[in-house]
N, CA and C atoms as an extended XYZ file, in Angstrom:
519
Properties=species:S:1:pos:R:3:atomname:S:1:resname:S:1:resid:I:1 pbc="F F F"
N        73.695       90.039       81.222 N   MET     1
C        74.101       89.264       80.727 CA  MET     1
C        74.732       88.341       81.218 C   MET     1
N        75.583       88.562       82.115 N   THR     2
C        76.390       87.091       83.007 CA  THR     2
C        75.347       86.504       83.874 C   THR     2
N        74.108       86.575       84.210 N   ASP     3
C        73.393       85.900       84.269 CA  ASP     3
C        72.408       85.041       83.656 C   ASP     3
N        72.952       84.596       82.645 N   ASP     4
C        72.567       83.685       81.923 CA  ASP     4
C        73.250       82.612       81.444 C   ASP     4
N        73.989       82.676       81.992 N   TYR     5
C        75.327       81.997       82.332 CA  TYR     5
C        75.705       80.944       83.584 C   TYR     5
N        76.141       79.600       83.531 N   ASP     6
C        76.483       79.073       84.523 CA  ASP     6
C        77.600       79.266       84.959 C   ASP     6
N        78.719       79.920       83.894 N   ALA     7
C        79.978       79.934       84.427 CA  ALA     7
C        80.551       81.626       83.266 C   ALA     7
N        81.483       82.430       84.428 N   VAL     8
C        82.217       83.486       83.457 CA  VAL     8
C        83.425       82.924       83.735 C   VAL     8
N        84.205       83.096       82.489 N   VAL     9
C        85.835       82.790       82.377 CA  VAL     9
C        86.226       84.240       82.045 C   VAL     9
N        87.506       84.721       82.523 N   TYR    10
C        88.262       86.041       82.085 CA  TYR    10
C        89.188       85.900       81.582 C   TYR    10
N        89.992       86.556       80.118 N   ASP    11
C        90.860       86.833       79.963 CA  ASP    11
C        91.199       87.431       81.004 C   ASP    11
N        92.726       88.297       81.664 N   LEU    12
C        93.824       88.348       82.281 CA  LEU    12
C        93.837       89.553       81.695 C   LEU    12
N        95.001       89.553       80.942 N   ASP    13
C        95.315       91.011       81.097 CA  ASP    13
C        94.954       91.921       79.804 C   ASP    13
N        94.412       93.338       79.753 N   GLY    14
C        93.609       94.073       79.389 CA  GLY    14
C        92.365       93.974       79.508 C   GLY    14
N        91.714       92.648       80.334 N   THR    15
C        90.458       92.671       80.809 CA  THR    15
C        89.603       92.897       82.199 C   THR    15
N        91.065       92.187       83.299 N   LEU    16
C        90.806       92.660       84.246 CA  LEU    16
C        92.075       93.353       84.822 C   LEU    16
N        93.022       92.863       84.538 N   VAL    17
C        94.545       93.892       84.838 CA  VAL    17
C        94.877       94.467       83.611 C   VAL    17
N        96.183       95.089       83.611 N   ARG    18
C        96.598       95.764       82.793 CA  ARG    18
C        98.486       95.371       82.953 C   ARG    18
N        98.743       94.076       82.826 N   LEU    19
C       100.273       94.014       82.986 CA  LEU    19
C       101.240       94.990       82.191 C   LEU    19
N       101.712       95.431       83.152 N   PRO    20
C       103.288       96.541       81.953 CA  PRO    20
C       104.344       95.627       81.631 C   PRO    20
N       104.512       94.890       80.860 N   VAL    21
C       105.131       94.387       80.162 CA  VAL    21
C       106.057       94.664       79.015 C   VAL    21
N       106.981       95.193       79.335 N   ASP    22
C       108.064       95.691       77.845 CA  ASP    22
C       108.116       94.641       76.781 C   ASP    22
N       106.940       94.557       76.053 N   TRP    23
C       107.129       93.249       75.032 CA  TRP    23
C       107.962       93.265       74.209 C   TRP    23
N       108.645       94.677       73.923 N   GLU    24
C       109.678       94.782       72.786 CA  GLU    24
C       110.991       93.975       73.796 C   GLU    24
N       111.264       94.492       74.699 N   ALA    25
C       112.848       94.107       75.105 CA  ALA    25
C       111.767       92.267       74.965 C   ALA    25
N       111.273       91.994       75.836 N   VAL    26
C       110.824       90.149       75.605 CA  VAL    26
C       111.290       89.730       74.102 C   VAL    26
N       110.637       90.582       73.346 N   GLU    27
C       111.025       90.184       71.939 CA  GLU    27
C       112.337       90.060       71.790 C   GLU    27
N       112.858       91.434       72.199 N   ARG    28
C       115.018       91.005       71.761 CA  ARG    28
C       115.202       89.981       72.483 C   ARG    28
N       115.050       89.744       73.993 N   ASP    29
C       115.058       88.248       75.010 CA  ASP    29
C       115.248       87.205       74.176 C   ASP    29
N       113.965       87.226       73.764 N   VAL    30
C       113.647       85.567       72.627 CA  VAL    30
C       114.531       85.144       71.334 C   VAL    30
N       114.676       86.321       70.087 N   ALA    31
C       115.575       86.793       69.380 CA  ALA    31
C       116.539       86.213       69.374 C   ALA    31
N       117.017       87.001       70.921 N   GLU    32
C       118.541       85.877       71.496 CA  GLU    32
C       118.498       85.188       71.351 C   GLU    32
N       117.765       84.345       72.140 N   ARG    33
C       117.701       82.711       72.389 CA  ARG    33
C       117.344       81.974       71.377 C   ARG    33
N       116.753       82.396       70.059 N   LEU    34
C       116.661       81.865       68.719 CA  LEU    34
C       117.763       81.905       68.246 C   LEU    34
N       118.309       82.755       68.391 N   ARG    35
C       119.422       83.062       67.226 CA  ARG    35
C       120.603       81.799       67.995 C   ARG    35
N       120.827       82.029       69.606 N   GLU    36
C       121.399       81.060       69.823 CA  GLU    36
C       121.442       79.871       69.402 C   GLU    36
N       120.107       79.248       69.045 N   ALA    37
C       119.217       77.841       68.546 CA  ALA    37
C       119.671       78.005       67.115 C   ALA    37
N       119.763       78.746       66.182 N   GLY    38
C       120.165       78.680       65.018 CA  GLY    38
C       118.884       79.203       64.374 C   GLY    38
N       118.342       79.500       65.196 N   VAL    39
C       116.413       80.238       64.242 CA  VAL    39
C       116.496       81.345       63.953 C   VAL    39
N       116.123       82.248       63.160 N   ASP    40
C       115.985       83.256       62.541 CA  ASP    40
C       114.390       83.626       62.735 C   ASP    40
N       114.644       84.498       64.041 N   PRO    41
C       113.733       85.248       64.724 CA  PRO    41
C       113.068       86.081       63.726 C   PRO    41
N       113.891       86.731       62.786 N   ALA    42
C       112.867       87.667       61.717 CA  ALA    42
C       111.482       87.652       61.355 C   ALA    42
N       110.675       86.213       60.868 N   ALA    43
C       109.905       85.907       60.573 CA  ALA    43
C       108.439       85.959       61.898 C   ALA    43
N       108.604       85.760       62.789 N   HIS    44
C       108.373       85.277       64.184 CA  HIS    44
C       107.879       86.598       64.859 C   HIS    44
N       106.335       86.713       64.641 N   ASP    45
C       106.237       87.758       66.080 CA  ASP    45
C       106.005       86.538       67.392 C   ASP    45
N       106.140       87.545       68.412 N   THR    46
C       106.203       86.877       69.768 CA  THR    46
C       105.759       85.248       70.304 C   THR    46
N       104.320       85.931       69.972 N   TRP    47
C       104.110       84.062       70.212 CA  TRP    47
C       104.519       82.784       69.202 C   TRP    47
N       104.200       83.210       67.955 N   GLU    48
C       105.123       82.535       66.643 CA  GLU    48
C       106.318       82.220       67.347 C   GLU    48
N       107.284       83.035       67.627 N   MET    49
C       108.607       82.733       68.270 CA  MET    49
C       108.596       81.482       69.401 C   MET    49
N       107.381       81.798       70.281 N   LEU    50
C       107.764       80.872       71.031 CA  LEU    50
C       107.243       79.105       70.353 C   LEU    50
N       106.403       79.335       69.521 N   ASP    51
C       105.867       77.792       68.310 CA  ASP    51
C       107.773       77.418       67.864 C   ASP    51
N       108.383       78.414       67.052 N   ALA    52
C       109.736       77.800       66.376 CA  ALA    52
C       111.239       77.694       67.577 C   ALA    52
N       110.800       78.226       68.783 N   ALA    53
C       111.561       77.814       69.927 CA  ALA    53
C       111.130       76.216       70.290 C   ALA    53
N       109.653       75.740       70.377 N   GLU    54
C       109.151       74.625       71.073 CA  GLU    54
C       109.615       73.720       69.891 C   GLU    54
N       109.978       74.154       68.450 N   ASP    55
C       110.577       73.656       67.841 CA  ASP    55
C       112.033       72.966       67.457 C   ASP    55
N       112.600       74.282       67.830 N   ALA    56
C       113.943       73.999       67.652 CA  ALA    56
C       114.931       73.191       69.476 C   ALA    56
N       113.513       72.939       69.939 N   GLY    57
C       114.045       72.438       71.571 CA  GLY    57
C       114.735       73.010       72.342 C   GLY    57
N       114.021       74.439       71.973 N   VAL    58
C       114.576       75.487       73.394 CA  VAL    58
C       113.199       76.230       73.636 C   VAL    58
N       111.964       75.493       73.893 N   GLY    59
C       110.919       76.037       74.012 CA  GLY    59
C       110.772       76.586       75.709 C   GLY    59
N       111.154       75.536       76.475 N   ALA    60
C       111.451       75.754       78.274 CA  ALA    60
C       111.609       76.922       78.483 C   ALA    60
N       113.477       77.361       77.872 N   ASP    61
C       114.195       78.403       77.994 CA  ASP    61
C       113.256       79.736       77.547 C   ASP    61
N       113.084       79.748       76.573 N   VAL    62
C       112.045       80.754       75.945 CA  VAL    62
C       110.627       81.303       76.986 C   VAL    62
N       110.372       80.272       76.905 N   ASP    63
C       108.909       80.357       77.829 CA  ASP    63
C       109.276       80.645       79.224 C   ASP    63
N       110.544       80.662       79.774 N   ASP    64
C       111.232       81.474       80.722 CA  ASP    64
C       111.079       82.464       80.856 C   ASP    64
N       112.014       82.836       79.283 N   LEU    65
C       112.294       83.838       79.684 CA  LEU    65
C       111.033       84.997       79.513 C   LEU    65
N       109.976       84.648       78.095 N   ILE    66
C       108.975       85.290       78.844 CA  ILE    66
C       108.385       85.170       80.151 C   ILE    66
N       108.023       84.299       80.758 N   ALA    67
C       107.769       84.137       82.001 CA  ALA    67
C       108.158       84.985       82.961 C   ALA    67
N       109.485       85.206       82.887 N   SER    68
C       110.100       86.386       83.415 CA  SER    68
C       109.484       87.817       83.438 C   SER    68
N       109.978       88.260       82.663 N   HIS    69
C       109.097       89.622       82.001 CA  HIS    69
C       107.138       89.399       82.890 C   HIS    69
N       106.525       88.764       82.182 N   GLU    70
C       105.302       88.518       82.734 CA  GLU    70
C       105.110       88.693       84.301 C   GLU    70
N       106.030       88.227       84.927 N   ARG    71
C       105.861       88.067       86.482 CA  ARG    71
C       106.408       89.248       87.475 C   ARG    71
N       107.281       89.739       86.358 N   ASP    72
C       108.117       91.212       87.048 CA  ASP    72
C       107.063       92.015       86.685 C   ASP    72
N       105.717       92.580       85.639 N   GLY    73
C       105.136       92.832       85.122 CA  GLY    73
C       103.534       92.977       86.112 C   GLY    73
N       103.915       91.859       86.293 N   ALA    74
C       102.349       91.317       87.243 CA  ALA    74
C       102.781       91.903       88.673 C   ALA    74
N       103.892       92.332       88.933 N   THR    75
C       103.955       93.089       90.374 CA  THR    75
C       103.581       94.841       90.350 C   THR    75
N       103.321       95.040       89.213 N   ARG    76
C       102.859       96.312       88.967 CA  ARG    76
C       101.946       96.239       88.521 C   ARG    76
N       100.928       95.231       88.223 N   ALA    77
C        99.964       95.274       87.299 CA  ALA    77
C        98.693       96.576       87.786 C   ALA    77
N        97.975       96.934       86.912 N   GLU    78
C        96.978       98.036       86.772 CA  GLU    78
C        95.354       97.420       87.333 C   GLU    78
N        94.470       97.258       88.082 N   ARG    79
C        93.296       96.616       88.265 CA  ARG    79
C        92.393       97.373       87.251 C   ARG    79
N        91.650       96.970       86.290 N   LEU    80
C        90.545       97.668       85.536 CA  LEU    80
C        89.459       97.950       85.976 C   LEU    80
N        88.555       98.556       85.425 N   SER    81
C        87.013       98.958       86.170 CA  SER    81
C        86.359       97.423       85.973 C   SER    81
N        87.037       96.559       84.942 N   SER    82
C        85.621       95.595       84.629 CA  SER    82
C        85.722       94.223       85.750 C   SER    82
N        87.037       94.733       86.664 N   ALA    83
C        87.063       93.546       87.383 CA  ALA    83
C        86.380       93.688       89.106 C   ALA    83
N        85.910       95.107       88.649 N   ASP    84
C        84.310       95.844       89.771 CA  ASP    84
C        83.036       94.282       89.208 C   ASP    84
N        83.073       94.183       88.364 N   GLU    85
C        81.813       92.823       88.014 CA  GLU    85
C        81.577       91.776       88.948 C   GLU    85
N        82.661       91.389       89.321 N   LEU    86
C        83.163       90.056       89.834 CA  LEU    86
C        81.939       90.134       91.208 C   LEU    86
N        82.383       90.899       91.562 N   ALA    87
C        81.328       91.074       93.742 CA  ALA    87
C        80.089       90.736       92.780 C   ALA    87
N        79.367       90.980       91.650 N   THR    88
C        78.063       91.068       91.484 CA  THR    88
C        77.803       89.578       91.043 C   THR    88
N        78.458       88.527       90.504 N   LEU    89
C        78.587       87.425       90.270 CA  LEU    89
C        78.129       86.110       91.097 C   LEU    89
N        77.072       85.832       90.984 N   ASP    90
C        76.695       84.298       91.333 CA  ASP    90
C        76.714       82.776       90.906 C   ASP    90
N        77.509       82.647       90.264 N   VAL    91
C        77.997       81.506       89.406 CA  VAL    91
C        79.594       81.792       89.321 C   VAL    91
N        80.716       80.489       89.609 N   PRO    92
C        81.994       80.122       89.420 CA  PRO    92
C        82.382       81.201       88.353 C   PRO    92
N        83.384       81.470       88.627 N   VAL    93
C        84.268       82.711       87.741 CA  VAL    93
C        85.807       81.454       87.630 C   VAL    93
N        86.367       82.043       86.819 N   ALA    94
C        87.784       81.775       86.142 CA  ALA    94
C        88.653       82.747       85.236 C   ALA    94
N        89.815       82.386       84.964 N   VAL    95
C        90.629       82.724       84.692 CA  VAL    95
C        91.436       81.812       83.480 C   VAL    95
N        91.298       82.386       81.969 N   CYS    96
C        92.298       81.940       81.392 CA  CYS    96
C        93.290       82.744       80.470 C   CYS    96
N        94.304       82.755       80.639 N   SER    97
C        94.920       83.621       79.588 CA  SER    97
C        95.894       82.926       79.074 C   SER    97
N        96.572       83.491       78.295 N   LEU    98
C        97.958       83.821       77.456 CA  LEU    98
C        99.107       83.843       78.582 C   LEU    98
N        99.014       84.699       79.319 N   ASN    99
C       100.440       84.873       80.078 CA  ASN    99
C       100.544       83.416       81.272 C   ASN    99
N       101.318       83.280       81.683 N   CYS   100
C       102.178       82.056       82.424 CA  CYS   100
C       101.340       82.065       83.913 C   CYS   100
N       100.887       81.354       84.602 N   GLU   101
C        99.943       80.971       85.999 CA  GLU   101
C       100.638       81.920       86.799 C   GLU   101
N       101.599       81.915       87.205 N   ALA   102
C       102.345       82.571       88.241 CA  ALA   102
C       101.869       84.344       87.861 C   ALA   102
N       102.399       84.494       87.014 N   ALA   103
C       101.532       86.181       86.690 CA  ALA   103
C       100.187       86.391       86.882 C   ALA   103
N        99.557       85.489       86.494 N   CYS   104
C        98.202       85.536       86.435 CA  CYS   104
C        97.805       85.980       88.231 C   CYS   104
N        98.443       84.616       88.706 N   ARG   105
C        98.509       84.766       90.454 CA  ARG   105
C        98.796       85.599       90.722 C   ARG   105
N       100.151       86.543       90.458 N   THR   106
C       100.357       87.874       90.916 CA  THR   106
C        99.473       88.487       90.787 C   THR   106
N        98.875       88.585       89.979 N   ALA   107
C        98.354       90.175       89.302 CA  ALA   107
C        96.735       89.944       90.097 C   ALA   107
N        96.282       89.056       90.108 N   LEU   108
C        95.264       88.920       91.238 CA  LEU   108
C        95.256       88.973       92.737 C   LEU   108
N        96.358       88.298       92.567 N   GLU   109
C        96.967       88.775       94.614 CA  GLU   109
C        97.281       90.260       94.990 C   GLU   109
N        97.353       91.029       94.223 N   ARG   110
C        97.997       92.474       93.970 CA  ARG   110
C        96.918       93.096       93.982 C   ARG   110
N        95.657       92.723       94.011 N   HIS   111
C        94.411       93.476       93.936 CA  HIS   111
C        93.207       92.387       94.818 C   HIS   111
N        93.920       91.457       95.332 N   GLU   112
C        92.845       90.675       96.622 CA  GLU   112
C        91.839       90.585       95.718 C   GLU   112
N        92.068       89.600       94.369 N   LEU   113
C        91.129       88.785       93.715 CA  LEU   113
C        91.335       87.501       93.525 C   LEU   113
N        91.828       87.584       93.975 N   LEU   114
C        92.749       85.766       93.603 CA  LEU   114
C        91.694       84.570       94.395 C   LEU   114
N        90.872       85.447       95.474 N   ASP   115
C        89.803       84.181       96.251 CA  ASP   115
C        88.641       84.478       95.176 C   ASP   115
N        88.267       85.207       94.442 N   SER   116
C        87.325       85.206       93.633 CA  SER   116
C        86.947       83.717       92.335 C   SER   116
N        88.442       83.289       92.330 N   PHE   117
C        88.505       82.633       90.898 CA  PHE   117
C        88.673       81.417       91.904 C   PHE   117
N        87.715       79.962       90.716 N   ARG   118
C        87.868       79.118       91.401 CA  ARG   118
C        89.180       78.252       90.520 C   ARG   118
N        89.229       78.720       89.228 N   VAL   119
C        90.179       78.142       88.744 CA  VAL   119
C        91.278       79.702       88.102 C   VAL   119
N        92.444       79.141       87.970 N   VAL   120
C        93.151       80.560       87.015 CA  VAL   120
C        93.964       79.428       86.412 C   VAL   120
N        93.952       79.845       85.338 N   ALA   121
C        94.856       79.097       83.916 CA  ALA   121
C        95.653       79.883       83.520 C   ALA   121
N        97.091       79.708       83.396 N   GLY   122
C        97.601       80.285       82.160 CA  GLY   122
C        98.192       79.792       81.109 C   GLY   122
N        99.090       79.976       79.814 N   ARG   123
C        99.631       79.467       78.580 CA  ARG   123
C       100.019       77.973       79.496 C   ARG   123
N       100.919       77.948       80.661 N   ASP   124
C       101.733       76.495       81.258 CA  ASP   124
C       100.932       75.870       81.545 C   ASP   124
N        99.089       76.327       81.993 N   THR   125
C        98.307       75.003       83.074 CA  THR   125
C        97.772       74.327       82.042 C   THR   125
N        97.297       74.724       80.796 N   VAL   126
C        96.341       74.772       80.243 CA  VAL   126
C        97.738       73.740       78.693 C   VAL   126
N        96.380       72.468       78.192 N   PRO   127
C        97.344       72.281       76.714 CA  PRO   127
C        97.703       72.616       76.029 C   PRO   127
N        96.995       73.437       75.689 N   ALA   128
C        97.163       74.342       74.264 CA  ALA   128
C        96.838       76.155       74.693 C   ALA   128
N        97.537       76.538       74.019 N   ARG   129
C        97.345       78.438       74.293 CA  ARG   129
C        96.224       78.299       73.077 C   ARG   129
N        95.758       79.656       73.483 N   LYS   130
C        94.594       80.356       73.142 CA  LYS   130
C        95.029       81.057       71.756 C   LYS   130
N        94.574       81.039       70.725 N   PRO   131
C        93.122       80.533       70.474 CA  PRO   131
C        92.915       79.135       70.574 C   PRO   131
N        93.595       78.300       70.751 N   ASP   132
C        93.347       76.643       70.281 CA  ASP   132
C        91.956       76.660       71.348 C   ASP   132
N        91.302       76.063       71.417 N   PRO   133
C        89.759       76.337       72.112 CA  PRO   133
C        90.008       75.121       73.439 C   PRO   133
N        90.739       74.261       73.452 N   ARG   134
C        91.550       74.005       74.391 CA  ARG   134
C        92.200       74.446       75.804 C   ARG   134
N        91.820       75.553       75.204 N   ALA   135
C        92.354       76.352       76.550 CA  ALA   135
C        91.563       76.401       77.439 C   ALA   135
N        90.326       77.305       76.645 N   LEU   136
C        89.415       77.447       77.209 CA  LEU   136
C        88.744       75.783       77.884 C   LEU   136
N        87.846       74.995       76.929 N   THR   137
C        87.217       73.708       77.455 CA  THR   137
C        87.847       73.401       78.678 C   THR   137
N        89.465       73.467       78.990 N   TRP   138
C        90.040       73.115       79.925 CA  TRP   138
C        89.720       73.374       81.326 C   TRP   138
N        89.333       74.514       81.058 N   VAL   139
C        88.643       75.427       82.442 CA  VAL   139
C        87.720       75.136       82.705 C   VAL   139
N        86.798       74.989       81.751 N   LEU   140
C        85.605       75.059       81.803 CA  LEU   140
C        85.447       73.420       82.131 C   LEU   140
N        85.896       72.500       81.881 N   ASP   141
C        85.971       70.907       82.640 CA  ASP   141
C        86.505       70.884       83.940 C   ASP   141
N        87.210       72.092       84.085 N   GLU   142
C        87.851       72.147       86.133 CA  GLU   142
C        86.617       72.852       86.385 C   GLU   142
N        85.805       73.661       86.146 N   LEU   143
C        84.259       73.995       86.654 CA  LEU   143
C        83.418       73.551       85.980 C   LEU   143
N        83.046       72.428       85.619 N   GLY   144
C        82.443       71.563       85.174 CA  GLY   144
C        80.601       71.619       84.324 C   GLY   144
N        81.677       72.988       83.995 N   VAL   145
C        80.389       73.418       82.533 CA  VAL   145
C        80.741       73.578       81.231 C   VAL   145
N        80.068       72.873       80.642 N   ALA   146
C        79.689       72.900       79.193 CA  ALA   146
C        79.759       74.253       78.390 C   ALA   146
N        80.392       74.146       77.314 N   PRO   147
C        81.004       75.181       77.063 CA  PRO   147
C        79.823       76.030       76.159 C   PRO   147
N        78.741       75.987       75.774 N   GLU   148
C        77.956       76.460       75.686 CA  GLU   148
C        76.996       77.116       76.587 C   GLU   148
N        77.411       76.750       77.733 N   ASP   149
C        77.140       77.193       79.162 CA  ASP   149
C        77.541       78.379       80.012 C   ASP   149
N        78.750       78.767       79.036 N   ALA   150
C        79.701       79.506       79.857 CA  ALA   150
C        79.619       80.951       78.749 C   ALA   150
N        79.952       82.075       79.431 N   LEU   151
C        80.420       83.325       78.601 CA  LEU   151
C        82.229       83.365       79.021 C   LEU   151
N        83.131       83.814       77.668 N   PHE   152
C        84.084       84.072       77.713 CA  PHE   152
C        84.231       85.404       77.788 C   PHE   152
N        85.011       86.235       78.374 N   VAL   153
C        84.583       87.759       78.358 CA  VAL   153
C        86.739       88.239       78.032 C   VAL   153
N        86.922       89.162       77.104 N   GLY   154
C        88.047       89.429       76.704 CA  GLY   154
C        88.492       90.312       75.953 C   GLY   154
N        89.457       90.707       75.610 N   ASP   155
C        90.143       91.995       75.158 CA  ASP   155
C        90.660       91.961       73.754 C   ASP   155
N        90.736       90.374       72.911 N   SER   156
C        91.310       90.597       71.693 CA  SER   156
C        90.668       89.600       70.745 C   SER   156
N        91.074       89.985       69.555 N   PRO   157
C        90.449       88.629       68.137 CA  PRO   157
C        90.591       87.463       68.968 C   PRO   157
N        92.195       87.266       69.423 N   SER   158
C        92.312       85.661       69.702 CA  SER   158
C        91.555       85.685       70.408 C   SER   158
N        90.929       86.282       71.925 N   ASP   159
C        89.912       85.390       72.753 CA  ASP   159
C        88.385       85.598       72.516 C   ASP   159
N        88.092       86.703       71.376 N   GLU   160
C        87.089       85.261       70.715 CA  GLU   160
C        86.471       84.693       69.506 C   GLU   160
N        88.390       84.323       69.212 N   VAL   161
C        88.001       83.466       68.180 CA  VAL   161
C        88.366       81.811       69.258 C   VAL   161
N        88.793       82.182       70.638 N   THR   162
C        88.514       80.952       71.491 CA  THR   162
C        87.666       80.436       72.006 C   THR   162
N        86.696       81.454       72.225 N   ALA   163
C        85.589       81.250       72.490 CA  ALA   163
C        84.212       80.911       71.318 C   ALA   163
N        84.752       81.301       70.019 N   GLU   164
C        84.081       80.694       69.015 CA  GLU   164
C        84.155       78.986       68.990 C   GLU   164
N        85.741       79.150       68.995 N   ARG   165
C        86.134       77.168       68.816 CA  ARG   165
C        85.507       76.629       69.674 C   ARG   165
N        85.603       77.332       70.763 N   ALA   166
C        85.194       76.483       72.032 CA  ALA   166
C        83.781       75.849       71.941 C   ALA   166
N        82.902       76.938       71.520 N   GLY   167
C        81.099       76.546       71.429 CA  GLY   167
C        81.076       77.737       72.703 C   GLY   167
N        81.630       78.714       73.304 N   ALA   168
C        81.339       79.538       74.011 CA  ALA   168
C        80.736       81.020       73.882 C   ALA   168
N        79.728       81.379       74.305 N   ALA   169
C        79.579       83.123       74.076 CA  ALA   169
C        80.338       83.489       74.331 C   ALA   169
N        80.789       85.277       73.968 N   PHE   170
C        81.644       85.838       73.893 CA  PHE   170
C        81.179       87.150       74.172 C   PHE   170
N        81.990       87.865       74.981 N   ARG   171
C        82.138       89.598       75.486 CA  ARG   171
C        83.382       90.556       75.273 C   ARG   171
N        83.082       91.298       74.285 N   TRP   172
C        83.893       92.215       74.553 CA  TRP   172
C        84.147       93.131       76.045 C   TRP   172
N        85.381       93.060       76.859 N   VAL   173
C        85.137       93.903       78.159 CA  VAL   173
C        85.279       95.373       77.518 C   VAL   173
């Protein structure tokens, strides 16, 4: 299936590796920082909390909190079987992840996969977070490939929506 495309872009967590991040701890830390900034975190999920933090002027602090947990998890990342297909691809490959770029690089390096990727982009690399299509189109621009000539491989409805909005094909891992 990947032979039909000029590039393949992968999500990271749940697709190539699994990051053991304690998301409940992340949410507690983020909620505490939001309360300190006068924001009620109760009405937000994790990524909405980041949006609320940005609106309250503490987005960088909250992103740093999340990234710290992700980087820690990346040091213990488990390689998933879908990473095995990288060796069979004859097209440029990239990562477009909602995790921070440093965590992506750490997890890929842990499993000696980093050199397989021409572009590694996390939420702090690209101009927008998935499912905003600009996350994926930025990666594809870096590869020099049009969205309609690319395949995005992911593990979540958000990944599927990202591909659809960008005009790329999508495959569930």
